[in-house]
MDTraj code that builds the backbone (N, CA, C; nanometers):
import mdtraj as md
import numpy as np

residues = "UNK UNK UNK UNK UNK UNK UNK UNK UNK UNK UNK UNK UNK UNK UNK UNK UNK UNK UNK UNK UNK UNK UNK UNK UNK UNK UNK UNK UNK UNK UNK UNK UNK UNK UNK UNK UNK UNK UNK UNK UNK UNK UNK UNK UNK UNK UNK UNK UNK UNK UNK UNK UNK UNK UNK UNK UNK UNK UNK UNK UNK UNK UNK UNK UNK UNK UNK UNK UNK UNK UNK UNK UNK UNK UNK UNK UNK UNK UNK UNK UNK UNK UNK UNK UNK UNK UNK UNK UNK UNK UNK UNK UNK UNK UNK UNK UNK UNK UNK UNK UNK UNK UNK UNK UNK UNK UNK UNK UNK UNK UNK UNK UNK UNK UNK UNK UNK UNK UNK UNK UNK UNK UNK UNK UNK UNK UNK UNK UNK UNK UNK UNK UNK UNK UNK UNK UNK UNK UNK UNK UNK UNK UNK UNK UNK UNK UNK UNK UNK UNK UNK UNK UNK UNK UNK UNK UNK UNK UNK UNK UNK UNK UNK UNK UNK UNK UNK UNK UNK UNK UNK UNK UNK UNK UNK UNK UNK UNK UNK UNK UNK UNK".split()
xyz = np.array([
    [-6.3407, -10.4757, 3.0337],
    [-6.3053, -10.5931, 3.1092],
    [-6.2417, -10.5494, 3.2399],
    [-6.3098, -10.5786, 3.3476],
    [-6.2679, -10.5293, 3.4766],
    [-6.1489, -10.5989, 3.5380],
    [-6.1188, -10.7180, 3.4936],
    [-6.0067, -10.7910, 3.5523],
    [-5.8759, -10.7428, 3.4933],
    [-5.7684, -10.7561, 3.5684],
    [-5.6387, -10.7186, 3.5096],
    [-5.6072, -10.8084, 3.3904],
    [-5.5364, -10.7522, 3.2904],
    [-5.5036, -10.8316, 3.1719],
    [-5.4262, -10.9595, 3.2040],
    [-5.3474, -10.9604, 3.3113],
    [-5.2721, -11.0811, 3.3480],
    [-5.3669, -11.1968, 3.3773],
    [-5.4828, -11.1676, 3.4334],
    [-5.5829, -11.2714, 3.4605],
    [-5.6213, -11.3423, 3.3315],
    [-5.6504, -11.2645, 3.2268],
    [-5.6942, -11.3218, 3.1000],
    [-5.5832, -11.4031, 3.0355],
    [-5.4590, -11.3573, 3.0488],
    [-5.3459, -11.4308, 2.9927],
    [-5.3302, -11.5648, 3.0627],
    [-5.3368, -11.5647, 3.1945],
    [-5.3194, -11.6877, 3.2730],
    [-5.4288, -11.7894, 3.2464],
    [-5.5507, -11.7443, 3.2356],
    [-5.6642, -11.8357, 3.2232],
    [-5.6973, -11.8755, 3.0801],
    [-5.6333, -11.8158, 2.9840],
    [-5.6630, -11.8446, 2.8431],
    [-5.6477, -11.9935, 2.8116],
    [-5.5359, -12.0536, 2.8486],
    [-5.5126, -12.1947, 2.8181],
    [-5.6002, -12.2843, 2.9054],
    [-5.6110, -12.2502, 3.0320],
    [-5.6903, -12.3325, 3.1245],
    [-5.8359, -12.3430, 3.0817],
    [-5.8913, -12.2363, 3.0345],
    [-6.0311, -12.2364, 2.9904],
    [-6.0437, -12.3005, 2.8524],
    [-5.9364, -12.2963, 2.7753],
    [-5.9405, -12.3522, 2.6410],
    [-5.9719, -12.5007, 2.6371],
    [-5.9233, -12.5757, 2.7353],
    [-5.9482, -12.7202, 2.7348],
    [-6.0963, -12.7548, 2.7512],
    [-6.1652, -12.7000, 2.8512],
    [-6.3082, -12.7317, 2.8594],
    [-6.3886, -12.6787, 2.7408],
    [-6.3458, -12.5663, 2.6831],
    [-6.4136, -12.5153, 2.5637],
    [-6.3957, -12.6151, 2.4496],
    [-6.2760, -12.6711, 2.4363],
    [-6.2509, -12.7703, 2.3303],
    [-6.3355, -12.8957, 2.3505],
    [-6.3500, -12.9400, 2.4745],
    [-6.4324, -13.0580, 2.5027],
    [-6.5788, -13.0293, 2.4685],
    [-6.6283, -12.9121, 2.5079],
    [-6.7670, -12.8752, 2.4771],
    [-6.7865, -12.8633, 2.3258],
    [-6.6893, -12.8035, 2.2586],
    [-6.6943, -12.7919, 2.1127],
    [-6.7086, -12.9307, 2.0501],
    [-6.6262, -13.0253, 2.0940],
    [-6.6331, -13.1612, 2.0389],
    [-6.7671, -13.2275, 2.0698],
    [-6.8201, -13.2003, 2.1859],
    [-6.9498, -13.2572, 2.2244],
    [-7.0593, -13.2135, 2.1278],
    [-7.0576, -13.0851, 2.0926],
    [-7.1607, -13.0310, 2.0044],
    [-7.1296, -13.0485, 1.8561],
    [-7.0071, -13.0859, 1.8233],
    [-6.9660, -13.0985, 1.6836],
    [-7.0485, -13.2046, 1.6111],
    [-7.0797, -13.1745, 1.4877],
    [-7.1525, -13.2671, 1.4012],
    [-7.0855, -13.2652, 1.2637],
    [-6.9576, -13.3028, 1.2594],
    [-6.8807, -13.2858, 1.1364],
    [-6.9252, -13.3780, 1.0237],
    [-6.9026, -13.3306, 0.9041],
    [-6.9218, -13.4097, 0.7827],
    [-6.7875, -13.4095, 0.7101],
    [-6.7734, -13.4971, 0.6117],
    [-6.6480, -13.4967, 0.5360],
    [-6.6262, -13.3619, 0.4693],
    [-6.7337, -13.3031, 0.4183],
    [-6.7226, -13.1730, 0.3511],
    [-6.6822, -13.0635, 0.4502],
    [-6.7436, -13.0617, 0.5691],
    [-6.7104, -12.9575, 0.6669],
    [-6.5671, -12.9730, 0.7174],
    [-6.5222, -13.0972, 0.7362],
    [-6.3850, -13.1199, 0.7820],
    [-6.2849, -13.0785, 0.6741],
    [-6.3150, -13.1099, 0.5484],
    [-6.2250, -13.0714, 0.4393],
    [-6.2184, -12.9191, 0.4244],
    [-6.3340, -12.8542, 0.4259],
    [-6.3385, -12.7081, 0.4105],
    [-6.2744, -12.6394, 0.5306],
    [-6.3175, -12.6782, 0.6498],
    [-6.2612, -12.6185, 0.7707],
    [-6.1140, -12.6503, 0.7871],
    [-6.0758, -12.7725, 0.7501],
    [-5.9348, -12.8106, 0.7591],
    [-5.8469, -12.7249, 0.6700],
    [-5.8967, -12.6896, 0.5521],
    [-5.8204, -12.6030, 0.4614],
    [-5.8028, -12.4631, 0.5205],
    [-5.9093, -12.4101, 0.5799],
    [-5.9006, -12.2779, 0.6432],
    [-5.8038, -12.2844, 0.7615],
    [-5.8175, -12.3876, 0.8432],
    [-5.7293, -12.4040, 0.9594],
    [-5.5847, -12.4227, 0.9152],
    [-5.5621, -12.4947, 0.8056],
    [-5.4261, -12.5153, 0.7551],
    [-5.3631, -12.3824, 0.7147],
    [-5.4431, -12.2917, 0.6580],
    [-5.3924, -12.1591, 0.6248],
    [-5.3472, -12.0867, 0.7524],
    [-5.4264, -12.0981, 0.8573],
    [-5.3881, -12.0391, 0.9852],
    [-5.2600, -12.0997, 1.0391],
    [-5.2454, -12.2291, 1.0218],
    [-5.1250, -12.2988, 1.0654],
    [-5.0027, -12.2473, 0.9898],
    [-5.0178, -12.2227, 0.8605],
    [-4.9078, -12.1693, 0.7800],
    [-4.8705, -12.0285, 0.8273],
    [-4.9709, -11.9448, 0.8532],
    [-4.9441, -11.8089, 0.9023],
    [-4.8674, -11.8165, 1.0344],
    [-4.9131, -11.9019, 1.1256],
    [-4.8437, -11.9176, 1.2546],
    [-4.7007, -11.9672, 1.2350],
    [-4.6834, -12.0650, 1.1459],
    [-4.5489, -12.1200, 1.1219],
    [-4.4553, -12.0124, 1.0678],
    [-4.5033, -11.9345, 0.9699],
    [-4.4202, -11.8272, 0.9143],
    [-4.3829, -11.7252, 1.0216],
    [-4.4793, -11.6926, 1.1063],
    [-4.4517, -11.5968, 1.2136],
    [-4.3486, -11.6524, 1.3115],
    [-4.3653, -11.7776, 1.3501],
    [-4.2725, -11.8388, 1.4465],
    [-4.1310, -11.8457, 1.3901],
    [-4.1183, -11.8581, 1.2591],
    [-3.9869, -11.8620, 1.1962],
    [-3.9206, -11.7263, 1.1825],
    [-3.9880, -11.6216, 1.2291],
    [-3.9317, -11.4861, 1.2285],
    [-3.9238, -11.4270, 1.3697],
    [-3.9738, -11.4982, 1.4685],
    [-3.9854, -11.4437, 1.6043],
    [-3.8668, -11.4845, 1.6910],
    [-3.7907, -11.3840, 1.7317],
    [-3.6802, -11.4046, 1.8252],
    [-3.7223, -11.3442, 1.9587],
    [-3.7929, -11.4244, 2.0374],
    [-3.8488, -11.3746, 2.1635],
    [-3.7402, -11.3149, 2.2522],
    [-3.7655, -11.1933, 2.2978],
    [-3.6809, -11.1195, 2.3914],
    [-3.5435, -11.0841, 2.3353],
    [-3.5220, -11.1058, 2.2050],
    [-3.3938, -11.0699, 2.1440],
    [-3.4051, -10.9460, 2.0567],
    [-3.5246, -10.9133, 2.0147],
    [-3.5444, -10.7980, 1.9288],
    [-3.6886, -10.7920, 1.8820],
    [-3.7264, -10.6779, 1.8307],
    [-3.8624, -10.6570, 1.7819],
    [-3.8792, -10.7253, 1.6469],
    [-3.9741, -10.8167, 1.6363],
    [-4.0003, -10.8868, 1.5102],
    [-4.0765, -10.7940, 1.4162],
    [-4.0174, -10.7669, 1.2997],
    [-4.0818, -10.6798, 1.2013],
    [-4.0757, -10.7390, 1.0606],
    [-4.0195, -10.8570, 1.0464],
    [-4.0053, -10.9182, 0.9138],
    [-4.1082, -11.0281, 0.8935],
    [-4.1145, -11.0788, 0.7704],
    [-4.2099, -11.1851, 0.7398],
    [-4.3521, -11.1369, 0.7652],
    [-4.4351, -11.2203, 0.8278],
    [-4.5737, -11.1799, 0.8548],
    [-4.5842, -11.0584, 0.9481],
    [-4.4802, -11.0339, 1.0278],
    [-4.4814, -10.9186, 1.1185],
    [-4.4743, -10.7862, 1.0427],
    [-4.4438, -10.7915, 0.9139],
    [-4.4470, -10.6712, 0.8313],
    [-4.5887, -10.6399, 0.7837],
    [-4.6802, -10.7366, 0.7985],
    [-4.8185, -10.7191, 0.7534],
    [-4.9164, -10.7004, 0.8685],
    [-4.8865, -10.7576, 0.9835],
    [-4.9692, -10.7443, 1.1037],
    [-4.8790, -10.7573, 1.2252],
    [-4.9113, -10.6819, 1.3303],
    [-4.8305, -10.6907, 1.4520],
    [-4.8596, -10.8186, 1.5303],
    [-4.9652, -10.8884, 1.4944],
    [-5.0049, -11.0092, 1.5668],
    [-5.0314, -11.1265, 1.4738],
    [-4.9306, -11.1686, 1.3952],
    [-4.9562, -11.2787, 1.3023],
    [-4.9844, -11.4118, 1.3726],
    [-4.9278, -11.4341, 1.4898],
    [-4.9583, -11.5586, 1.5614],
    [-5.1056, -11.5623, 1.6008],
    [-5.1585, -11.4519, 1.6504],
    [-5.2999, -11.4483, 1.6889],
    [-5.3907, -11.4475, 1.5658],
    [-5.3461, -11.3828, 1.4590],
    [-5.4238, -11.3874, 1.3352],
    [-5.4300, -11.5312, 1.2832],
    [-5.3162, -11.6000, 1.2853],
    [-5.3138, -11.7404, 1.2454],
    [-5.4005, -11.8268, 1.3355],
    [-5.3973, -11.7987, 1.4659],
    [-5.4830, -11.8733, 1.5591],
    [-5.6300, -11.8493, 1.5288],
    [-5.6629, -11.7283, 1.4893],
    [-5.8013, -11.6967, 1.4541],
    [-5.8443, -11.7756, 1.3305],
    [-5.7562, -11.7838, 1.2306],
    [-5.7882, -11.8640, 1.1123],
    [-5.8034, -12.0118, 1.1501],
    [-5.7176, -12.0606, 1.2390],
    [-5.7312, -12.1980, 1.2875],
    [-5.8676, -12.2174, 1.3532],
    [-5.9059, -12.1230, 1.4372],
    [-6.0341, -12.1336, 1.5082],
    [-6.1517, -12.1284, 1.4114],
    [-6.1458, -12.0382, 1.3148],
    [-6.2533, -12.0310, 1.2147],
    [-6.2605, -12.1626, 1.1384],
    [-6.1451, -12.2157, 1.1036],
    [-6.1421, -12.3440, 1.0340],
    [-6.2060, -12.4552, 1.1150],
    [-6.1745, -12.4606, 1.2432],
    [-6.2341, -12.5647, 1.3265],
    [-6.3820, -12.5382, 1.3522],
    [-6.4221, -12.4119, 1.3552],
    [-6.5652, -12.3815, 1.3681],
    [-6.6409, -12.4358, 1.2460],
    [-6.5831, -12.4174, 1.1289],
    [-6.6449, -12.4700, 1.0063],
    [-6.6409, -12.6223, 1.0080],
    [-6.5276, -12.6796, 1.0437],
    [-6.5108, -12.8253, 1.0432],
    [-6.6078, -12.8946, 1.1385],
    [-6.6364, -12.8310, 1.2514],
    [-6.7259, -12.8904, 1.3504],
    [-6.8713, -12.8932, 1.3083],
    [-6.9065, -12.8068, 1.2132],
    [-7.0417, -12.8071, 1.1553],
    [-7.1491, -12.7933, 1.2638],
    [-7.1268, -12.7008, 1.3572],
    [-7.2212, -12.6793, 1.4673],
    [-7.2215, -12.5316, 1.5046],
    [-7.3403, -12.4727, 1.5036],
    [-7.3500, -12.3320, 1.5435],
    [-7.3132, -12.3142, 1.6899],
    [-7.3484, -12.4091, 1.7724],
    [-7.3139, -12.3983, 1.9150],
    [-7.1628, -12.4071, 1.9323],
    [-7.1003, -12.5025, 1.8634],
    [-6.9543, -12.5142, 1.8700],
    [-6.8860, -12.3884, 1.8193],
    [-6.9349, -12.3338, 1.7093],
    [-6.8774, -12.2103, 1.6551],
    [-6.8959, -12.0940, 1.7519],
    [-7.0113, -12.0877, 1.8173],
    [-7.0366, -11.9812, 1.9152],
    [-6.9429, -11.9938, 2.0350],
    [-6.9165, -12.1161, 2.0787],
    [-6.8214, -12.1375, 2.1893],
    [-6.6828, -12.0859, 2.1521],
    [-6.6388, -12.1191, 2.0320],
    [-6.5068, -12.0732, 1.9861],
    [-6.5045, -11.9206, 1.9773],
    [-6.6085, -11.8619, 1.9191],
    [-6.6145, -11.7161, 1.9051],
    [-6.6151, -11.6472, 2.0413],
    [-6.6914, -11.7009, 2.1340],
    [-6.6964, -11.6417, 2.2685],
    [-6.5603, -11.6503, 2.3363],
    [-6.4957, -11.7644, 2.3230],
    [-6.3630, -11.7828, 2.3822],
    [-6.2663, -11.6761, 2.3293],
    [-6.2631, -11.6591, 2.1980],
    [-6.1727, -11.5599, 2.1391],
    [-6.2110, -11.4184, 2.1815],
    [-6.3397, -11.3882, 2.1844],
    [-6.3845, -11.2543, 2.2216],
    [-6.3500, -11.2203, 2.3661],
    [-6.3536, -11.3197, 2.4529],
    [-6.3242, -11.2962, 2.5948],
    [-6.1738, -11.2809, 2.6183],
    [-6.0935, -11.3655, 2.5575],
    [-5.9524, -11.3704, 2.5936],
    [-5.8585, -11.2901, 2.5045],
    [-5.8738, -11.2972, 2.3756],
    [-5.7706, -11.2436, 2.2888],
    [-5.7549, -11.0912, 2.2902],
    [-5.8600, -11.0105, 2.2984],
    [-5.8360, -10.8651, 2.3060],
    [-5.7493, -10.8258, 2.4265],
    [-5.7738, -10.8854, 2.5415],
    [-5.6938, -10.8528, 2.6598],
    [-5.5504, -10.9018, 2.6472],
    [-5.5331, -11.0196, 2.5909],
    [-5.3985, -11.0745, 2.5737],
    [-5.3190, -10.9870, 2.4775],
    [-5.3811, -10.9467, 2.3679],
    [-5.3136, -10.8604, 2.2709],
    [-5.2789, -10.7265, 2.3356],
    [-5.3708, -10.6712, 2.4113],
    [-5.3473, -10.5419, 2.4778],
    [-5.2297, -10.5508, 2.5754],
    [-5.2236, -10.6596, 2.6496],
    [-5.1141, -10.6761, 2.7464],
    [-4.9807, -10.6897, 2.6741],
    [-4.9775, -10.7697, 2.5701],
    [-4.8526, -10.7865, 2.4968],
    [-4.8082, -10.6567, 2.4305],
    [-4.9031, -10.5794, 2.3825],
    [-4.8699, -10.4483, 2.3244],
    [-4.8025, -10.3591, 2.4282],
    [-4.8577, -10.3565, 2.5495],
    [-4.7993, -10.2745, 2.6557],
    [-4.6577, -10.3215, 2.6887],
    [-4.6371, -10.4523, 2.6915],
    [-4.5034, -10.5065, 2.7196],
    [-4.4043, -10.4678, 2.6102],
    [-4.4467, -10.4757, 2.4847],
    [-4.3588, -10.4397, 2.3739],
    [-4.3284, -10.2902, 2.3733],
    [-4.4277, -10.2084, 2.4039],
    [-4.4039, -10.0634, 2.4127],
    [-4.3024, -10.0322, 2.5216],
    [-4.3178, -10.0972, 2.6366],
    [-4.2247, -10.0737, 2.7483],
    [-4.0836, -10.1219, 2.7127],
    [-4.0741, -10.2322, 2.6427],
    [-3.9438, -10.2913, 2.6126],
    [-3.8714, -10.2202, 2.4977],
    [-3.9442, -10.1837, 2.3919],
    [-3.8794, -10.1311, 2.2714],
    [-3.9049, -9.9831, 2.2455],
    [-3.9909, -9.9207, 2.3255],
    [-4.0123, -9.7756, 2.3187],
    [-4.0411, -9.7220, 2.1802],
    [-3.9586, -9.6264, 2.1394],
    [-3.9801, -9.5560, 2.0124],
    [-3.9810, -9.6513, 1.8919],
    [-3.8958, -9.7514, 1.8936],
    [-3.8921, -9.8464, 1.7820],
    [-4.0275, -9.9148, 1.7669],
    [-4.0900, -9.9487, 1.8793],
    [-4.2214, -10.0115, 1.8708],
    [-4.3268, -9.9112, 1.8243],
    [-4.3189, -9.7891, 1.8725],
    [-4.4149, -9.6862, 1.8313],
    [-4.4094, -9.6645, 1.6798],
    [-4.2892, -9.6592, 1.6238],
    [-4.2748, -9.6412, 1.4794],
    [-4.3293, -9.7621, 1.4038],
    [-4.3004, -9.8796, 1.4556],
    [-4.3520, -10.0031, 1.3952],
    [-4.5049, -10.0045, 1.3997],
    [-4.5619, -9.9699, 1.5166],
    [-4.7076, -9.9700, 1.5345],
    [-4.7746, -9.8666, 1.4436],
    [-4.7055, -9.7595, 1.4128],
    [-4.7621, -9.6555, 1.3268],
    [-4.7744, -9.7026, 1.1814],
    [-4.6926, -9.7985, 1.1409],
    [-4.6957, -9.8407, 1.0006],
    [-4.7566, -9.9779, 0.9770],
    [-4.7748, -10.0589, 1.0831],
    [-4.8254, -10.1952, 1.0659],
    [-4.9529, -10.2113, 1.1484],
    [-5.0613, -10.2627, 1.0876],
    [-5.1875, -10.2757, 1.1610],
    [-5.1779, -10.3751, 1.2767],
    [-5.2632, -10.3537, 1.3764],
    [-5.2638, -10.4349, 1.4974],
    [-5.2975, -10.5806, 1.4700],
    [-5.4035, -10.6059, 1.3927],
    [-5.4497, -10.7432, 1.3773],
    [-5.4741, -10.7839, 1.2323],
    [-5.5642, -10.7145, 1.1636],
    [-5.5972, -10.7514, 1.0258],
    [-5.4794, -10.7158, 0.9367],
    [-5.4254, -10.8129, 0.8661],
    [-5.3048, -10.7869, 0.7864],
    [-5.3268, -10.6886, 0.6729],
    [-5.2268, -10.6096, 0.6510],
    [-5.2212, -10.5240, 0.5328],
    [-5.1270, -10.5965, 0.4378],
    [-5.1783, -10.6377, 0.3265],
    [-5.0990, -10.7175, 0.2333],
    [-4.9887, -10.6335, 0.1692],
    [-5.0203, -10.5111, 0.1352],
    [-4.9191, -10.4220, 0.0789],
    [-4.8558, -10.3422, 0.1911],
    [-4.7267, -10.3528, 0.1995],
    [-4.6539, -10.2807, 0.3044],
    [-4.6345, -10.1351, 0.2651],
    [-4.6432, -10.0475, 0.3631],
    [-4.6215, -9.9046, 0.3396],
    [-4.4734, -9.8761, 0.3160],
    [-4.3893, -9.9313, 0.4011],
    [-4.2451, -9.9121, 0.3888],
    [-4.1795, -10.0494, 0.3885],
    [-4.0684, -10.0620, 0.3207],
    [-4.0033, -10.1927, 0.3194],
    [-3.9614, -10.2355, 0.4596],
    [-3.9851, -10.3609, 0.4890],
    [-3.9421, -10.4172, 0.6165],
    [-3.8054, -10.4806, 0.5972],
    [-3.7328, -10.4977, 0.7068],
    [-3.6038, -10.5657, 0.6931],
    [-3.6251, -10.7055, 0.6354],
    [-3.5387, -10.7404, 0.5418],
    [-3.5503, -10.8721, 0.4795],
    [-3.4764, -10.9746, 0.5649],
    [-3.5516, -11.0644, 0.6199],
    [-3.4935, -11.1745, 0.6954],
    [-3.5582, -11.3020, 0.6440],
    [-3.4822, -11.4055, 0.6393],
    [-3.5315, -11.5335, 0.5922],
    [-3.6021, -11.6077, 0.7045],
    [-3.6987, -11.6894, 0.6657],
    [-3.7639, -11.7797, 0.7592],
    [-3.6578, -11.8715, 0.8174],
    [-3.6711, -11.9029, 0.9467],
    [-3.5724, -11.9864, 1.0149],
    [-3.6396, -12.1083, 1.0775],
    [-3.6020, -12.2269, 1.0287],
    [-3.6526, -12.3505, 1.0897],
    [-3.6078, -12.3641, 1.2346],
    [-3.4829, -12.3278, 1.2675],
    [-3.4440, -12.3360, 1.4097],
    [-3.5317, -12.2474, 1.4996],
    [-3.5706, -12.1288, 1.4505],
    [-3.6614, -12.0441, 1.5289],
    [-3.7984, -12.1096, 1.5416],
    [-3.8467, -12.1675, 1.4329],
    [-3.9746, -12.2383, 1.4357],
    [-3.9730, -12.3441, 1.5461],
    [-3.8659, -12.4221, 1.5501],
    [-3.8547, -12.5269, 1.6528],
    [-3.8365, -12.4666, 1.7917],
    [-3.7525, -12.3658, 1.8025],
    [-3.7287, -12.3030, 1.9339],
    [-3.8562, -12.2419, 1.9913],
    [-3.9414, -12.1914, 1.9035],
    [-4.0688, -12.1332, 1.9471],
    [-4.1775, -12.2387, 1.9660],
    [-4.1415, -12.3652, 1.9501],
    [-4.2319, -12.4790, 1.9734],
    [-4.3576, -12.4735, 1.8878],
    [-4.3462, -12.4171, 1.7684],
    [-4.4642, -12.4045, 1.6833],
    [-4.5115, -12.5389, 1.6297],
    [-4.4268, -12.6373, 1.6310],
    [-4.4677, -12.7712, 1.5890],
    [-4.5828, -12.8222, 1.6757],
    [-4.5962, -12.7688, 1.7962],
    [-4.7082, -12.8087, 1.8824],
    [-4.8420, -12.7685, 1.8213],
    [-4.8455, -12.6537, 1.7530],
    [-4.9691, -12.6122, 1.6857],
    [-5.0018, -12.7094, 1.5728],
    [-4.8997, -12.7546, 1.5008],
    [-4.9223, -12.8514, 1.3926],
    [-4.9748, -12.9831, 1.4497],
    [-4.9177, -13.0267, 1.5605],
    [-4.9657, -13.1501, 1.6242],
    [-5.1091, -13.1336, 1.6745],
    [-5.1402, -13.0177, 1.7319],
    [-5.2767, -12.9900, 1.7770],
    [-5.3748, -12.9877, 1.6617],
    [-5.3335, -12.9309, 1.5498],
    [-5.4160, -12.9277, 1.4284],
    [-5.4489, -13.0704, 1.3839],
    [-5.3471, -13.1542, 1.3746],
    [-5.3681, -13.2932, 1.3320],
    [-5.4554, -13.3691, 1.4318],
    [-5.4319, -13.3491, 1.5609],
    [-5.5137, -13.4159, 1.6627],
    [-5.6585, -13.3694, 1.6548],
    [-5.6788, -13.2391, 1.6342],
    [-5.8143, -13.1861, 1.6220],
    [-5.8888, -13.2450, 1.5033],
    [-5.8203, -13.2535, 1.3895],
    [-5.8849, -13.3140, 1.2720],
    [-5.9168, -13.4613, 1.2974],
    [-5.8240, -13.5318, 1.3601],
    [-5.8475, -13.6740, 1.3903],
    [-5.9682, -13.6911, 1.4824],
    [-5.9791, -13.6048, 1.5835],
    [-6.0930, -13.6137, 1.6754],
    [-6.2250, -13.5846, 1.6039],
    [-6.2234, -13.4899, 1.5123],
    [-6.3461, -13.4607, 1.4370],
    [-6.3848, -13.5777, 1.3476],
    [-6.2868, -13.6415, 1.2881],
    [-6.3167, -13.7582, 1.2042],
    [-6.3726, -13.8715, 1.2907],
    [-6.3120, -13.8921, 1.4068],
    [-6.3662, -13.9931, 1.4998],
    [-6.5081, -13.9564, 1.5434],
    [-6.5305, -13.8275, 1.5621],
    [-6.6635, -13.7799, 1.6059],
    [-6.7707, -13.8135, 1.5022],
    [-6.7321, -13.8155, 1.3755],
    [-6.8293, -13.8513, 1.2716],
    [-6.8823, -13.9927, 1.2936],
    [-6.8023, -14.0792, 1.3496],
    [-6.8414, -14.2181, 1.3693],
    [-6.9015, -14.2439, 1.5071],
    [-6.8727, -14.1584, 1.6023],
    [-6.9248, -14.1765, 1.7388],
    [-7.0243, -14.0657, 1.7719],
    [-7.1295, -14.0628, 1.6991],
    [-7.2346, -13.9615, 1.7252],
    [-7.3130, -13.9993, 1.8492],
    [-7.3694, -13.8983, 1.9119],
    [-7.4514, -13.9220, 2.0325],
    [-7.5692, -14.0076, 2.0016],
])
top = md.Topology()
chain = top.add_chain()
for i, resn in enumerate(residues, 1):
    res = top.add_residue(resn, chain, resSeq=i)
    for name in ("N", "CA", "C"):
        top.add_atom(name, md.element.get_by_symbol(name[0]), res)
traj = md.Trajectory(xyz[None], top)
């Protein structure tokens, strides 16, 4: 990718809106696809919520909860959400749009954030990165992670409730789409 990683970070959200509109245009949901995809997306929402309840942005390196299984639980959860909505939309074109969006933006965003964390936390991040996979979770931890409890105040401070609202709005739009076919 020839563009600087900051470009991909900045444009990720801006491009996401037209991709979502195109996805809805091509969506052909059924009750079965919405139920199946909604369940997969709900799992992603739970992963994101658990991660947000352990993330103290700019206060320290998150290594507890889902961060003990993957260095990118928020992006892993977002991927599950996207897969869920790809299934719920019941459209190969819609699924391809979602896949292309993730393939274009997320590797660069993850790479940039990794560089920022390495610069900020140095050796502590290197040791963490050596024991925890970048993206695909390792269910069994190699070494015990610090035990910290999930925090609802952190969940709220990290504005993760917005993902839950987006999830509900997305499902509602797909249900409406079932009735307003082209």
